[in-house]
N, C-alpha and C positions, 0 to 999 in steps of 0.2 A: 487175783481172782478170788471170789468168794469160795469158801469151802463148805463141806457138809454133804449129807446124803440127800438124794432126790426125794421130794415129798411124793407119796404115792396115794392113789385113789383107787379103791377096789383092787388092790394088789398090783397095780402097774403105775409107772411114772406118769405124771401129768405134764403136758407141754408147757414150756416157758416156766417150769417150776424151779424149785431149789435144787442144786445151786444155780443162782442167777449170775450171769457174767456182768462185770462192772468195769468201768474205765479204770485203768491203772497207769499213772497215779490218778487219784480220784478228784483232785481239785480242778476248778475251772481255769486256773492259771495256765495249765498245760494246753487247754484248748485255745486260749488266747495266744500262747506261744506258737502254736501251729498256724494260726491266722497271720501272725506277724512274720513268721518264717516264709509263708507263701507270698505275702506282699513284698518282702525283701527280695526273694528270688525273682519275682516278676519285674521289680524295679531294676535289679541288677542286669537282667536280660535286655532291658531297654537302654540303660546308661553305662554299663560296665562291659566293655568289649572283650576283656580277657575271658569272661564266662562263655561268650559265643565261640571264642577260639578253643576253649576246652571242649565244647560240644562237637566242633568240627574235628578235633584231634581224636576224640573217642570214636566218632563215626569212622574215621579213616583207619584207625587201629583195628576196629572190629571187621571192617571190610577186608583188611589184609590178613586177618587171622581167623578164617572161618572154614575149617574143614567140614566136609559134608556130614559126618556123623554128629558133630557138635551142632551144626546148623539145624539139623532135624530135631535134636533134643531141645534147642532153644526155641524153635517154633512151637514145640509142644508146651514149653513153659509159657510162652506168650498166649497160647490158646486157653490157658487157665483163666485168663481175664476176659474171655469173650462174653460180652454182656447178654446177648440173646440166649445163649445156652445156659448161663447162670440164672437168668430170670426163670427159665423153664424148670430148672432143677429145684430152685428154692420154692417156686409155687407148687410143684408136685409134692415136695416134702411137707410144705405147709398145708396143702389140701388133704394129704393123708392124715396128718395129725389132727386137723380140724374135724375130719370125718370120724376118726377113732374116738375123739374126746368131746365131740358135740360142742365145740367152741370155735368162733371165728378169730380168736386172738392170733394164732399163727399166720392166718391169711392177712390180717391187718398189718403185721410186721413185715411179711414178705412183700406185700403190695406197696407199702410206704417207701421201702428202700429204693426201688428204681425211680420213683417219682422225685425224691430228693436228689438222687444222683444225677438224673437227667437234667433237672432244672439248673443245678449248680454247675456241673461239669460241661454240659453242652453250651450253656450260656457263656461260660468263660472261654470255651473253644472258639465260639463265633466272635466274641469280642476281641480276643487276642490275634486271631487269624494268622497263625504261624504255619510255615511249611513243614514238610517231612524231611528227613535226612537226605533223600534223593529226589524230592519233588518240592520245589518252592524254596523260599528263603529261610535262612536260619533266624532271621530277625522277627520280632513280634510286630503286630499292627501293620502288616503289608497289604491288607485288604484283598488278599488272594482267596482262592476257593479252598485252600487247605486249612484244616482246623485241628492242629496236633497238640496244642498246649492248653491244659495239662493232659497227661495220658489218661484216657478213660479206661484202658485195659488195666493199668496198675490200680487205679481207684476201685474198679470193679472187683479186682482180686482181693481187696481188703474188705469192702463193704459187704459183698454177698457171702463171702465165707464167714465173716463175723455173724451174719444173719443165720447161716446154717449152723454155726456153733451154738448160737442161742437156742435155735429150734431143737437141736439134738442134745443139748446140755444134759438133760436127765438120763440120756442113754449112753453117754460117752464117759470114759475115765478121763481124769484131768489131763494127763499127757496127750491123749488123742484129741481132746477138745482144743488144747493149745496149738497142736499141729494144724488142725483145720482152720483155726482162727488166724494164724500168723504166717505159716509157711507159703501159701499160694501167692501172697502179695510180694514176698521177697523173690520168689522164682519168676514171677511175671515181670518184675522190675528188671531182673537180669536178662531174661529172654527177649523182651521187646526192645531193650537197648542194644543187645548184642546183634540181633538180626537187622538193626537199623530201621525198625518201624517207627521208632521215636528217638528224639534226641535224649541225651542223658538228663538234661534239665526238665524235659517233658515228664520223664518217669519220676523225677524228684517231686515235681509239682503234683502229679497224680497221687503219689504216696502220701504227701502231706494232707491233701484234701480228702483222700479215702480214709485216712486215720481220723480226721476231724468228723466226717460223717458217721463213721462207725461209733465213735465215742458219743456222739449225740444220740444215736439210736440206743446205745447201751444205757443211757440215762433214763429212758422211759420205763416206768414200772409196768411192763407188758402183762404181768400176771394179775395185776389188780386194777388196771385202768378201767373205768366204768364203760360197760357196753350194754345195749338193750338186751333184755332177757332172751329174745328170739335169736340173738347172735351168740349167746353164751349160756346155753342150756345146762352146761356142766355145773356152773355156779349155783344154779337153782336146785340142784340135787341135794 
């Protein structure tokens, strides 16, 4: 991550200011690797049956080892990736920053994230038409009503928390920013798999795509991208 002190305007941090989060590692080769890994995972789910047996084994182990207190905790972890709630939170934070600093830049970022996520994740879910661990088939392309692959919760828990980390970067210390950026995705991965809302490989696919989307969002120069003056009055001051 970039280092340095937040740039201030009139004695207070500016939204989307320095330090700006950046993809680590920075090269596009890693983004290509994420795409290749997702493609390989999807192909393996179609043509390599041991991976399906692994999904079934993980589901059965979790079903057999789920005491109530742990179950409640894991459901809370899963809820960290609830898309509706995350959209509301990110838009509220973005709206507050936009009002405080007279610029629509935070709202543009917070509004673009769900559009990209919905188009990519929901499109892939409908295309692959995979069942849930206790509803439908473990196989892909069954043309059933279930749409579980890849996990939207896991993807959400990376994308939206990265957006929050970007929005709040000028106000957070580096350790706190990294926790906001990365911990929810890991916890949601564990939680949604453990309570059998998703197969293990659903969560893996969601994590790969969530990381890819987050990296693409981090590459946009949100602080300097041209906007009409009426949407960015702060820059005119």
